[in-house]
Every structure is written in structure tokens, then in C-alpha cells.
N, C-alpha and C positions, 0 to 999 in steps of 0.2 A: 558409463551411465547413459541412459537414453531417455528422451521425453517423447511420449507417444502422442499422436495427433489428437486423440480424444481428450487429452488433458488440456488442450489449448482452446479456451472458450472464445469465440469471436467477440471482439471487444468493442467497447464504446470509445470513450475518450474520457478521461477525467483527468484532471490535473495532468494535462498533456504533459508529459513529463519533462519538460525542462523547466518548465512548469512542473515537472513531475516528481521531484525528489521527495516531496512530502505527501505522496499519494496514499499514505497508509491511513485508512479510516480510523476514527476513534470517536471520543466524546469531546464536544466543543461547547464552551460556555461563553456566550456573548453577554456580558454584564453591563448594566447601565452605570454611568459615572457616579450615581448616588448611593450605590450599595451593592453588596455581594449577595450570595445566596442566603435565604432566610430559613425558617424552621422547616421541619420535615413534612408539615402538612400545608405549607404555602404553595399555591398553584403557580406553575411556571409554564410559559409557552415552550413546547417541546416538539421537535420535528424529527421524524425517523424515515429513512429511505426504505420503502417496503417493496419496491420493484426497481432493480438496477443491477448492473453486473458487478463491477468492482466495489460499488458503494452500498450494496445491500447490508442493511443493519446500521449504517452510519447514522448518527443522530446528533442533535445539538439542543442545548438549553438556550433559549433566546430571551435576554433581558433588555436588549436594545435593538436598534435597527440591524437586521441581518440580511446580507446579500447572498443569493444562491447563484452559482455559476461555475465556470471552469477556471476562472482566474485564481492564481494562488492567494490573492488578497481577500477572496470571498470567505465569509464566515462559515458557509456550508459549501465546500468545494465539491464538484461533482465530476466524475470521470465519464462523461457522456458527450460524444462529438456532436450530438444534436442540441446540446445546451450551449447557449451563448456564453461569452466570457463573463459578463455580468448580466444575468438573465432576468432575475426578479428579486424583490426585496420584501421581507416581512417587517412591518412597521408598527410599533406600539402606539395605541390610540386611546389609552385610558385603562382603568383597572379591568383585567381579563378581556381586554379588547385589542384585537390586532387586525391590521389591514395587509392585504397582499397586493403588490404593485408590480406589473410587468415593466421592465426597464428598456423597452424597445428591442426585445429579443427577436431573433430571426424567425423562430418557429412558434412563438407565442407561449402563453401560460394558461392553463385550464384549472378549474376547480370542479370536481365531481363530473368531469367530462365536458364542461361548458367553458368555452374561452372567455377570459375576462378582458374588458375594454378599458377599465379604470381601476382605481382603488377598490378592492373587494374585501368586505368583512369576512373574517375567518371564524368558523365555529369548531368546537371540539370534535375531532373525528374527520374533518374535511381531508380530502385527498387532492393534493396539488400535483399536476403533471407539468413537467418541464422537459422537453425533448422526449427521450425514451425512459425517463426516470419518474417514478411516482413517490411522493413524499406525504406521509400522514402528519397532519397537524393535531396536536393534543394539548390540553391543559393538564399538567401532571404535577404531583407533589414529589418531594425528594426521594421518597421510597420507590416510586415508579421510575424516577430518573436513574437511581442506583441499579435497579433491576435491569432496565434496558441497557445500561452500560455493561453490566456483567454478561448479558446475553450477547452483545456485540463482540465482547472480548472472546467469548467461547466460540462464536461462529467464525470470527475473522483472524484469529491468532493461533499460532502453533504453541501449545502449552509448554513445551520443553525449552524452546529458545526465546519465546516472546516475539518472534518474527511474524510477519503477515502469513496468513494461510496461502497455500499454493494456488487456490482458485483466485484469490484477490491479486496475487502476484501475476498470474497468467493474464488476467484482464488488464491490469495496470501496464504490463509490458507491451501488450498488443496496442493499448492506447498510445503509449510513448512511441512505438514504432510507426503507427499511423500518423502521428503528429510530425515525426521526422520526415516521413515520405511526402506529406503535404507541404511542409515548410522548407524542404531542402536541408534539413539538419542531420544530425548523427545520433546514434544510440548504440551502446555496446552491451553485450551480454557476457557474463562470466559463468562458467560451469565449474563447480568446486567439489572435491571429494577428499574427505579426511584420509590420511595415510595410517594404516595399522590399527584401525579400530577393532578388528577381529581379535588381534593379539591382546589388546587392552581388555576386551570382554572375557577372553579365555583365561587371562592371567589374574585379573582383578575383579571380575564379575560385571554383570550387565548394568548394575546400578552405577558403578564407576564409569562405565562406558556412556551411560545416559548423561552423567554429570559432564563428561568431556564434550559430548555433542552440544549440550546446552551452553557451555562456556564458549565453545567455538562459534556458535550462532551469535552470541552477544558480542564477541570480538569483531565479527564481520560487520554487525550493525554499527559498532562504535567507529570503525574505520570509515565506513560509508558515510555516516552522519547524514548530511544533506546532499551528498553526491548522487545517491541512487537508492534503490530498494533491493531487499534480498528476501529469500524464503528458504525453507527446508523442504526438499522434495520427499524426504523419507529416509530413514536410516541416517547415514552420515553424509548425505549428499545435499549440497546447497547450490543456489543460483542467485545471481544479482543482475540487475540492469542499470546502466548508467546513461541517462539522457545527456546529450551534448558532448559525448566522449567519442573520439575516433579511436582507432586501434592502438596508437601509441599512448594516448592518455589513459585508456582503459587498462593497458598492460601495466602502466605505472601504479594505478590504484590496486590492481591485482597483486602486485609485488608488495605493496603496503600491507595488504591483508595477510599475505604469506608470512612476511616478517613479523607482524603483530602476533600471529598464532604461534610461530616458532619460538618467539622470545617470551611469551606470556607464561607458558607452562601451566600445569594443573596440579593443585595440591588438595588431597582429600584423605581424611583419616590417616594422616601421617605419610601418605604415599605421594611422591612427586613425579610427574611425568611431563614430557615435552612433546606432545603430538604435533604433527605437521599436516600440511594440506597441499594438494596439487590443484592447479587452476588452468582451465582452458579459456581463451578469449577470442571473441569474434565481434565484428561491428558492422553496422549499416552506415554507408553503402559499400564499404571496402570488401567485406567478406561475403556479402550477399544482399539481395534486396527483398527477399521474402522471409517471413517469420521462420518457416521450417528450414530454410537454408541457413539462417543464422544459428539455429539450435544445432543443426547437424555439424556446422563448422566449429562451433565452440565445444561440442561433444568430442569431435575428433581431436581437437587441440588438447583437451583434457587427457585423452588416452595417450597422446604423445608425451605429455608431461609425466604421466605414470611410467611410460616405457623408458624414459630417460633417467629414471632413478627416484622419482617422486620428489615431493617438496620443491616443486618447480612451477614456473608460469610458462605456458606455451601459447603461441598464436597459430 
């Protein structure tokens, strides 16, 4: 398996991933202490990232004070190195009234291209710029919220496995690597390839093969949990990155993935199979210092795992 340079989109930073394990965008609801969501036509403050790399389409319903920034504690966390850890906040100020406040960020906050100097009232349709990210502020009802959530899922998720899309993964990994380079940390990458999928397809059909791919992706996500993020590159190939993991720690996680998939098995329509997976591991800075070096090293390690008989982890 190989990753071509054109697939690696120069990244930002968001949830700098040690910071980064929860980098996967989704829908977020920041609710007030006095109540949850109301009827389908009740207006809610709603923000959507309309320009941004790994965060494109990320959105949040805001019912209380919501902080925008890189820090994992932010209600709308952004993978953008130009964004401060706690950059700005949206603050309720009455019925259908919200203020935007810069929190002393390095690069400032703008609305409609104009920098703000103090609390700034927001109107439906306003475009908020923080760093290289543009966020649209809206007052939306539940129908619109549900629609935007569905769109974000379609754009940012692999439908077969539920893992993040490759584009989001590439941007998030590059963000994590940049954070490790700046902060003197570590980050590892795993390249994974299912063993024997062609035989499964040929013997039991492609629907069974697709079922096996989907379950494998979910097993990978379950093992990773908050340790890192994964994606499906296509076919039966997967990748993951692990912020804060050196080569030894990453190999241990890879072995957990391998064992989980080997032991889980797959049962569908009365047929039981036990597919396996081969994994190659590389890490920054041990295996290389540049993104393409790490990809090359992990790819080569994967081929060594295959050559040794498959169902193995290699570094």
C-alpha cells in the first residue's frame, strides 16, 4: 500500500493531537443548565465551519457560552495552527441575541472581514474568522440542525466503517505532526492491510467482504478509543495516527488492534470467518522527521509484515 503525495493536504492545526485524539469533527451541543433542546421550530444559535481544512463542515448548536479554539476543552475545537488555544467565545445575551468576544487571541477575531475590539453582537449569517478558519453564525431550527448534521456526516465520514474521511484524517495527522515538531513530542503512524480479503470476496461475495471491512474498521476505532484516529484509505487498507506515542508504545497499540481483529471473527448469514490484519509502524522522530518519511517507513514496515506471513506487526 502506498500513499501518494497529492493525497496529503498541507495542514493546519486543530486539536493538535495530543490534544488530538478527539480530532474527529461532528455535531456538538452546548446546552444551558436550564434546559435541553426544544421543539423543531425553536431557533438555536448554530455555527458551521465553512472554510477550514480538517474542520470543514464541523458545526455546533450553542445554548450556553461556547469557546472556540484549539484546546480540547473548547466547545468548538478547531484544527488550525493560527487559532489560539482559547481564541474567542460566543455568549448568550438574551432571546436570539448573542455576542462574540475575542479572548486575547494572538491573531485576533473578525466578523465580516472587520476585526472586533470588544463584545460584538452577532446576526444571522455573520461570518466569523479566527486564524485561517471561517465560521458561519446562524439562528436555525431543529430541522436545519438535523440537516447540517447529516451533511457533515456525509462529507466527513466513511459510510462503510464510520471512520473519518481520508481528507480529514490527512489534515488531522499533519496537524498532529506539526504540533509534535514544534513541541518536541512524538506521534506514530500505523499502516494496516486486511489479510485475505480477495479470498473472502471470491468465496462469499463482495457483500460479505464489505461487511468484513466495516467490522474491521469499527474494531480499529474501538481499540484506539481516545489514543488516536484512524481512516480507511480505500478497499481493505486502513491507517491510524497516535499522538504522544513513540515506536515502542505504538507497536503495543498495533498489537492490540491485531489481536482484537484476530479474536473477534465475523459472522454473517450463518458463515463465520476470522480475518486478520498486517500492520506497519513508524513514529516521529525515531523513524523520520518529515511526513512523507513517516509514511514511507510505515508502508515499508507493512510490506515486511506481509512478507513474514501476514497477521503480524512490523516496525
